[in-house]
C-alpha positions as CSV (number, residue, x, y, z in Angstrom):
1,X,0.0,0.0,-0.1
2,X,1.5,3.3,-1.1
3,X,2.8,5.5,1.9
4,X,0.1,8.4,2.4
5,X,3.2,10.8,2.9
6,X,3.8,10.3,-1.0
7,X,0.4,11.8,-1.7
8,X,1.0,14.7,0.8
9,X,4.3,15.3,-1.0
10,X,3.0,15.2,-4.5
11,X,0.1,17.6,-3.4
12,X,2.8,20.2,-2.2
13,X,4.7,19.8,-5.4
14,X,1.8,20.3,-7.5
15,X,0.6,23.2,-5.5
16,X,3.9,25.1,-5.6
17,X,4.3,24.2,-9.2
18,X,0.9,25.7,-10.1
19,X,1.7,28.8,-8.0
20,X,5.2,29.3,-9.8
21,X,3.4,28.8,-13.2
22,X,0.9,31.6,-12.2
23,X,3.6,34.1,-11.2
24,X,5.7,33.3,-14.2
25,X,2.4,34.1,-16.4
26,X,1.6,37.2,-14.6
27,X,5.2,38.5,-14.9
28,X,5.1,37.8,-18.7
29,X,1.8,39.5,-19.2
30,X,2.8,42.7,-17.2
31,X,6.1,42.8,-19.1
32,X,5.4,44.9,-22.2
33,X,7.0,43.6,-25.4
34,X,9.1,46.1,-27.3
35,X,7.1,48.2,-30.0
36,X,8.1,47.7,-33.8
37,X,10.8,50.0,-35.1
38,X,8.7,52.2,-37.4
39,X,11.1,54.9,-39.3
40,X,9.9,58.5,-38.5
41,X,9.2,60.6,-41.5
42,X,7.8,64.1,-40.9
43,X,6.3,64.2,-44.5
44,X,4.7,60.8,-44.1
45,X,1.2,62.1,-43.3
46,X,1.3,64.7,-46.0
47,X,2.1,62.1,-48.6
48,X,-0.6,59.8,-47.5
49,X,-3.1,62.8,-47.8
50,X,-1.9,63.5,-51.3
51,X,-2.1,59.9,-52.3
52,X,-5.8,59.9,-51.2
53,X,-6.5,63.1,-52.9
54,X,-4.9,61.9,-56.2
55,X,-7.0,58.7,-56.0
56,X,-10.2,60.8,-55.6
57,X,-9.2,62.8,-58.7
58,X,-8.7,59.8,-60.7
59,X,-11.9,58.2,-59.4
60,X,-13.9,61.4,-60.4
61,X,-12.4,61.1,-63.9
62,X,-13.6,57.6,-64.2
63,X,-10.1,56.0,-64.1
64,X,-9.2,53.1,-61.8
65,X,-7.1,54.1,-58.8
66,X,-5.6,52.6,-55.7
67,X,-3.5,53.9,-52.9
68,X,-0.3,52.3,-51.5
69,X,0.8,53.3,-48.1
70,X,4.3,52.3,-46.7
71,X,4.5,51.8,-42.8
72,X,5.5,55.4,-42.0
73,X,2.5,56.7,-44.1
74,X,0.1,54.3,-42.6
75,X,1.1,55.0,-38.9
76,X,0.9,58.7,-39.7
77,X,-2.5,58.4,-41.1
78,X,-3.6,56.3,-38.0
79,X,-2.2,58.8,-35.7
80,X,-4.2,61.5,-37.4
81,X,-7.4,59.5,-37.6
82,X,-7.6,57.1,-34.4
83,X,-9.0,59.0,-31.3
84,X,-7.2,57.2,-28.6
85,X,-7.8,57.3,-24.8
86,X,-6.7,60.6,-23.4
87,X,-6.5,62.4,-26.7
88,X,-8.6,65.4,-27.4
89,X,-11.5,64.9,-29.8
90,X,-9.8,67.1,-32.4
91,X,-6.3,68.3,-33.1
92,X,-5.5,71.6,-34.7
93,X,-2.3,70.1,-36.0
94,X,-3.8,67.2,-37.6
95,X,-5.0,67.6,-41.3
96,X,-8.5,66.5,-42.2
97,X,-8.9,62.9,-42.9
98,X,-9.3,62.2,-46.6
99,X,-12.9,61.7,-47.6
100,X,-12.4,58.4,-49.1
101,X,-10.1,56.8,-46.6
102,X,-11.2,54.1,-44.2
103,X,-12.9,56.1,-41.2
104,X,-12.5,55.0,-37.7
105,X,-15.2,55.5,-35.2
106,X,-14.9,58.5,-32.8
107,X,-14.8,57.4,-29.1
108,X,-15.1,59.8,-26.3
109,X,-11.9,59.9,-23.9
110,X,-14.3,59.8,-21.1
111,X,-15.9,56.3,-22.0
112,X,-16.0,53.8,-19.3
113,X,-13.1,51.4,-19.2
114,X,-14.6,48.0,-19.2
115,X,-11.4,46.2,-20.0
116,X,-12.8,44.9,-23.4
117,X,-9.4,43.8,-24.8
118,X,-8.7,41.3,-21.9
119,X,-12.5,40.3,-21.9
120,X,-12.5,39.3,-25.5
121,X,-9.2,37.2,-25.2
122,X,-10.6,35.5,-22.0
123,X,-13.7,34.7,-23.6
124,X,-15.8,37.0,-21.6
125,X,-18.8,39.2,-22.8
126,X,-18.7,40.5,-26.3
127,X,-16.9,43.8,-26.6
128,X,-17.7,46.5,-29.2
129,X,-14.9,48.3,-31.2
130,X,-15.9,51.4,-29.5
131,X,-15.2,49.8,-26.1
132,X,-11.9,48.4,-27.2
133,X,-10.8,51.7,-28.7
134,X,-11.8,53.5,-25.5
135,X,-9.0,51.8,-23.7
136,X,-6.4,51.9,-26.4
137,X,-3.6,54.4,-25.7
138,X,-1.2,53.8,-28.6
139,X,-1.2,51.8,-31.9
140,X,1.7,51.0,-34.3
141,X,1.4,48.9,-37.4
142,X,4.1,47.2,-39.2
143,X,4.0,45.1,-42.4
144,X,6.0,42.2,-43.6
145,X,5.0,40.7,-47.1
146,X,1.3,40.1,-46.7
147,X,1.4,40.0,-43.0
148,X,0.2,42.9,-40.9
149,X,1.7,43.2,-37.3
150,X,-0.4,45.4,-34.9
151,X,1.2,46.8,-31.6
152,X,-1.3,47.9,-29.1
153,X,-0.9,49.5,-25.6
154,X,-4.1,49.5,-23.7
155,X,-5.3,50.3,-20.3
156,X,-6.3,47.6,-17.9
157,X,-7.2,48.8,-14.3
158,X,-4.9,51.7,-14.7
159,X,-1.9,49.4,-15.8
160,X,-0.6,49.7,-19.4
161,X,-0.4,46.2,-21.1
162,X,0.8,45.6,-24.6
163,X,-0.9,43.4,-27.2
164,X,0.7,42.1,-30.4
165,X,-1.4,40.6,-33.2
166,X,-0.1,39.3,-36.5
167,X,-2.3,38.2,-39.3
168,X,-3.8,38.7,-42.7
169,X,-6.0,41.6,-43.6
170,X,-8.4,41.2,-46.4
171,X,-11.9,42.1,-47.4
172,X,-15.0,39.7,-47.9
173,X,-18.3,40.8,-49.4
174,X,-17.5,44.4,-48.6
175,X,-16.3,44.1,-45.1
176,X,-12.8,44.1,-43.5
177,X,-11.6,40.5,-42.5
178,X,-8.7,39.9,-40.2
179,X,-7.3,36.3,-39.8
180,X,-4.9,36.1,-36.9
181,X,-1.9,33.9,-37.0
182,X,0.1,34.9,-33.9
183,X,-0.1,37.1,-30.9
184,X,1.2,37.9,-27.5
185,X,-0.2,39.5,-24.5
186,X,2.8,41.4,-22.9
187,X,5.6,38.9,-23.3
188,X,3.2,35.9,-23.0
189,X,2.6,34.1,-26.4
190,X,-1.1,33.4,-27.2
191,X,-2.3,30.2,-28.8
192,X,-3.6,30.7,-32.3
193,X,-7.0,29.1,-31.3
194,X,-7.4,31.7,-28.6
195,X,-6.7,34.6,-31.0
196,X,-9.1,33.1,-33.6
197,X,-11.9,32.7,-31.1
198,X,-11.6,36.2,-29.6
199,X,-11.6,37.6,-33.3
200,X,-14.6,35.4,-34.2
201,X,-16.5,36.7,-31.0
202,X,-15.8,40.3,-31.9
203,X,-16.8,40.0,-35.5
204,X,-20.2,38.2,-34.5
205,X,-21.5,41.2,-33.0
206,X,-23.8,43.0,-35.6
207,X,-22.7,46.4,-34.4
208,X,-18.9,45.5,-34.9
209,X,-19.6,44.1,-38.2
210,X,-21.3,47.4,-39.4
211,X,-18.2,49.3,-38.3
212,X,-16.0,47.0,-40.4
213,X,-18.0,47.7,-43.6
214,X,-15.8,49.3,-46.2
215,X,-16.9,52.6,-47.6
216,X,-19.0,52.4,-50.7
217,X,-16.3,53.5,-53.1
218,X,-13.6,51.0,-51.9
219,X,-13.5,47.5,-53.2
220,X,-10.6,46.0,-51.3
221,X,-7.8,46.5,-48.6
222,X,-4.9,44.2,-48.5
223,X,-1.4,44.1,-47.5
224,X,1.0,43.4,-50.3
225,X,4.9,43.5,-50.3
226,X,5.0,45.3,-47.1
227,X,2.4,47.9,-48.0
228,X,-1.2,48.7,-47.4
229,X,-3.1,48.7,-50.6
230,X,-6.6,50.5,-50.8
231,X,-8.4,49.6,-54.0
232,X,-11.2,51.9,-55.2
233,X,-14.2,50.7,-57.5
């Protein structure tokens, strides 16, 4: 008959191993991963605006058109159009958003912080894109081949956490579609199945799906050769 002391010893080992695993997981989550190295270009925002204006003119003349943005131009465009937590509703320095560009929903800086990013990843209640954006403090986008690599800093109960998402950005029947392939919360790698479930859960909301609808004059958005390509009808 096995010695009862063995069971007690095994219990202690399992208990402390579980505690150690939880501590390591917490440390990895709280340790922000480094942001992507996006080259700074003071003229990138103006170039992006000029490209959209040229596309508008070509479209008005009945000519096919598309806009290609490199990572500096794309990040400048996002900085001008994404209203993040703590930012004023308008900025005197930011040029007006191009009329045909992809519009981002405006979110009040005072919106309640429901920690939707963490809720979505943990399989909790559905979060709307407005709620997610209300907790986001910084966004950087890198592109590699046909892969988009998003780096997000968001507020979680007063603590800044980082979230990395790599995936393929496409469109399907007039709606933006994102297929995740890898991700990290802090420095903790996330299983692809968890990422896919979180994205599917968010996309399932009718409110979110409507916000992901492409403007009527845009036929497709893709990442090609490290550039964001916006194709007009």
